[in-house]
C-alpha positions in Angstrom: 139.8 106.8 159.5 137.4 103.9 158.8 138.6 102.4 155.5 139.5 98.9 154.5 141.5 97.7 151.5 139.3 94.9 150.0 141.6 93.8 147.1 144.5 94.9 144.9 144.8 93.3 141.4 147.1 93.8 138.4 146.7 92.9 134.8 149.3 92.4 132.1 149.4 92.9 128.4 151.6 93.1 125.4 151.4 96.8 124.9 149.6 96.8 121.6 147.0 99.5 121.1 144.5 97.2 119.6 143.1 94.8 122.1 145.8 95.0 124.7 146.2 98.7 125.3 145.7 100.7 128.5 141.9 100.6 128.4 141.9 96.8 128.0 144.3 96.5 130.9 142.2 98.9 133.1 139.0 97.0 132.4 140.7 93.6 133.1 142.1 94.8 136.4 138.8 96.4 137.5 136.8 93.3 136.8 139.3 91.0 138.5 139.5 93.2 141.5 135.7 93.2 142.0 135.7 89.4 141.5 138.5 88.9 144.0 136.8 91.1 146.6 133.4 89.4 145.9 131.6 92.6 145.2 129.4 93.5 142.1 130.2 96.5 140.1 127.0 98.2 141.0 128.2 98.6 144.6 130.8 101.1 143.5 130.1 104.7 144.6 133.4 106.1 143.1 135.7 105.1 140.3 138.9 107.0 139.8 141.3 106.4 136.9 144.9 107.6 137.3 146.7 106.2 134.2 148.8 108.5 132.2 149.8 106.8 128.9 146.5 106.0 127.3 145.5 104.5 123.9 146.3 107.1 121.2 146.7 109.6 124.0 142.9 109.9 124.4 141.9 112.8 126.6 138.1 113.0 126.2 135.9 111.6 127.5 137.5 110.7 130.9 138.7 107.1 130.7 137.1 106.5 134.1 133.6 106.9 132.4 134.5 104.4 129.7 135.8 101.9 132.3 132.6 102.5 134.3 130.5 101.5 131.2 132.7 98.6 130.3 132.4 97.0 133.8 128.7 97.9 134.1 128.9 100.1 137.2 125.6 101.8 137.6 125.0 103.1 134.0 122.4 105.7 133.3 121.3 108.9 134.8 119.4 109.3 137.1 120.1 105.9 138.8 117.4 103.2 138.9 114.9 103.4 141.7 116.5 102.1 144.9 120.0 102.2 143.5 122.8 104.8 143.5 125.0 106.1 140.8 128.8 105.7 140.4 130.8 109.0 140.3 133.7 108.4 137.9 136.5 110.8 137.0 140.2 110.9 136.0 143.0 112.2 138.1 146.4 112.9 136.5 149.4 113.0 138.9 151.9 110.7 137.1 153.5 108.0 139.2 151.8 109.4 142.3 148.3 109.0 140.9 147.4 106.1 143.2 148.2 108.1 146.4 146.3 111.2 145.1 143.3 109.1 144.2 143.5 107.3 147.6 143.3 110.6 149.4 140.3 111.6 147.4 138.5 108.3 147.8 139.4 108.2 151.5 137.7 111.7 152.0 134.4 110.2 150.8 134.7 106.7 152.2 136.2 107.1 155.6 133.3 109.0 157.1 130.7 106.8 155.4 129.6 109.3 152.8 130.4 106.6 150.2 130.7 102.9 150.9 133.1 101.7 148.2 135.6 103.4 145.8 137.9 101.9 143.2 141.1 103.3 141.9 142.2 102.0 138.5 145.6 102.6 137.0 146.9 101.5 133.5 149.6 102.5 131.2 150.8 101.2 127.8 152.7 102.6 124.9 150.1 104.8 123.3 151.5 104.4 119.8 154.2 101.7 119.6 155.3 102.8 116.1 155.8 106.4 117.0 157.2 106.3 120.5 160.8 106.6 121.4 162.3 104.9 124.5 159.1 104.1 126.3 160.3 102.8 129.6 157.2 101.4 131.3 155.9 97.8 131.3 152.3 97.6 130.0 150.2 96.9 133.0 146.9 97.8 134.7 146.0 97.8 138.4 142.8 98.2 140.5 142.5 98.9 144.2 139.2 98.6 146.0 138.6 100.6 149.2 135.6 100.2 151.4 134.1 101.9 154.5 134.4 100.1 157.9 133.1 101.1 161.3 136.5 101.0 163.1 139.7 103.0 163.4 141.6 101.3 160.6 142.6 103.1 157.4 144.7 106.0 156.1 146.0 108.2 158.9 147.9 110.8 156.9 148.7 111.8 153.3 151.6 114.0 152.1 152.3 115.0 148.5 155.2 117.3 147.6 156.6 118.6 144.3 160.3 119.4 143.8 160.1 121.7 140.7 163.9 122.2 140.7 164.2 118.6 139.5 161.3 118.7 136.9 163.7 118.4 134.0 165.0 115.0 135.1 161.9 113.2 133.6 160.0 114.8 130.7 157.6 113.7 128.0 157.1 115.6 124.8 155.3 115.2 121.5 157.6 116.1 118.6 156.9 116.4 114.9 159.2 114.5 112.5 158.5 116.1 109.1 159.9 113.3 106.9 159.0 110.2 109.0 156.3 107.6 108.3 155.6 105.3 105.4 154.5 108.2 103.2 157.3 110.5 104.4 154.8 113.2 105.1 155.7 113.4 108.7 154.2 112.2 112.0 154.1 113.0 115.7 156.5 111.1 117.9 156.2 110.7 121.6 159.6 111.1 123.2 160.5 110.5 126.8 163.7 111.8 128.4 165.1 110.5 131.7 168.2 112.0 133.3 170.8 109.6 134.6 170.3 111.1 138.1 166.5 110.6 138.1 166.4 107.4 140.2 168.8 108.8 142.8 166.8 112.1 143.0 163.6 110.1 143.5 165.1 108.1 146.4 166.5 111.3 148.0 163.2 113.2 147.8 161.2 110.1 148.8 163.3 109.6 151.8 162.8 113.3 152.9 159.0 113.2 152.5 158.6 109.8 154.2 160.7 110.8 157.2 158.7 114.0 157.6 155.4 112.0 157.4 156.7 109.5 160.0 157.8 112.3 162.3 154.5 114.1 162.0 152.6 110.9 163.0 155.2 110.0 165.7 155.8 106.6 163.9 159.3 105.1 164.2 160.6 103.8 160.9 161.3 100.5 162.7 157.6 100.0 163.4 156.7 100.0 159.7 155.6 96.5 158.8 155.4 97.1 155.0 156.7 99.6 152.5 154.5 99.8 149.4 156.3 101.9 146.8 156.5 102.8 143.1 158.1 100.2 140.9 159.7 102.8 138.7 162.5 103.7 138.8 163.3 100.0 139.3 165.6 100.6 142.2 163.3 103.0 144.1 161.5 100.7 146.4 164.5 98.7 147.7 166.8 101.7 148.0 164.1 103.8 149.7 163.6 101.1 152.3 167.3 100.9 153.0 167.5 104.7 153.4 164.6 104.7 155.8 166.0 101.7 157.8 163.2 99.3 156.7 164.3 95.7 156.3 164.3 94.3 152.8 161.8 91.6 153.8 159.3 94.3 154.5 159.5 95.6 150.9 157.3 93.3 148.7 158.9 91.9 145.6 156.6 92.0 142.5 156.7 89.6 139.6 159.5 90.4 137.1 157.0 91.4 134.4 155.6 94.1 136.8 159.0 95.5 137.8 158.8 98.5 135.5 155.1 99.5 135.9 154.2 103.1 136.1 151.0 104.3 137.8 150.0 100.7 138.6 153.3 100.1 140.4 152.2 100.6 144.0 149.1 98.4 143.3 151.4 95.6 142.1 153.4 95.9 145.4 150.2 95.8 147.4 149.0 92.8 145.5 152.2 91.0 146.2 152.0 91.8 149.9 148.4 90.6 150.1 149.2 87.4 148.2 152.1 86.6 150.7 149.7 87.3 153.6 152.2 89.9 154.9 149.5 92.7 154.5 147.0 90.7 156.6 149.3 90.8 159.7 150.8 94.3 159.1 149.7 97.0 161.5 151.5 100.0 159.9 152.0 100.3 156.2 153.9 103.1 154.6 153.1 104.1 151.0 155.6 106.1 149.0 155.3 106.9 145.3 157.4 109.0 142.9 156.9 110.5 139.5 157.7 113.3 137.1 157.5 116.8 138.4 159.4 115.7 140.5 156.6 114.6 142.8 156.5 112.4 145.8 153.3 111.0 147.3 153.2 109.3 150.7 150.6 107.9 153.1 150.5 106.0 156.3 147.9 103.2 156.6 147.0 101.5 159.9 145.1 98.2 159.8 142.7 97.3 162.6 143.4 94.1 164.7 142.2 90.8 163.4 141.6 91.9 159.8 141.4 89.4 157.0 142.1 90.0 153.3 141.2 88.1 150.2 144.4 86.8 148.7 142.8 85.4 145.5 
């Protein structure tokens, strides 16, 4: 162990590709997170982007490298004399991206190989005029993790995929030959969600969380906070009840963040920090869900007498 969560911040937008798309939301969240934690961008050793629905479905270059440039995090190669670079890259694991990135960042930061790592998540409708049934609220999130010389931090991670349920949430790009203003056709992003998707996420999330708690010999009743995905909308609350975690230990996010995708767990963490519940929590359980069907879970233990910036 040996990690500390400095800050968690979200940003909101209207979902328009120009000016308020996923990149804008990611930049805004990253800058606000650094400001709230009172650290300059050039202190970042790692920057990991986990958003899925990007502006115009951009794939190259990695969005993390663009965010790094936008926030001025150690640009140039090699680094300036006396400074270090920032290693930036994208990770794609749907709604479980934050947990996957946290495991990667923790592997560098916990032992002191890196001092600070940031996870950035953002999703927005990549093409509002050619997307059908886009379910997620446009939002960005940033989470800053730093090294500390104590025993606090992530104790265990667990990620599992249930391929038998993969068809319950799917995204595909479909060609409509006679669509568009010129009727020459266009690509349409189409999302399908089965009626049973939410219930399946809760069932699978409960299974993975119970196994993680058993492996760490942690009773569910000792969990002070449950930080969970905000999509499906019922996931966090119903998962808590299935695990026997009281409702008041499941943070409530602002209504406009209630259907966020990859930034969902960051929104829940931000709410917990703002309410000062995170500052006094000793054991924090993270559980995320996404397409695949994939569940990501982690157990975080805070050291005694730890303070957090609540903004």
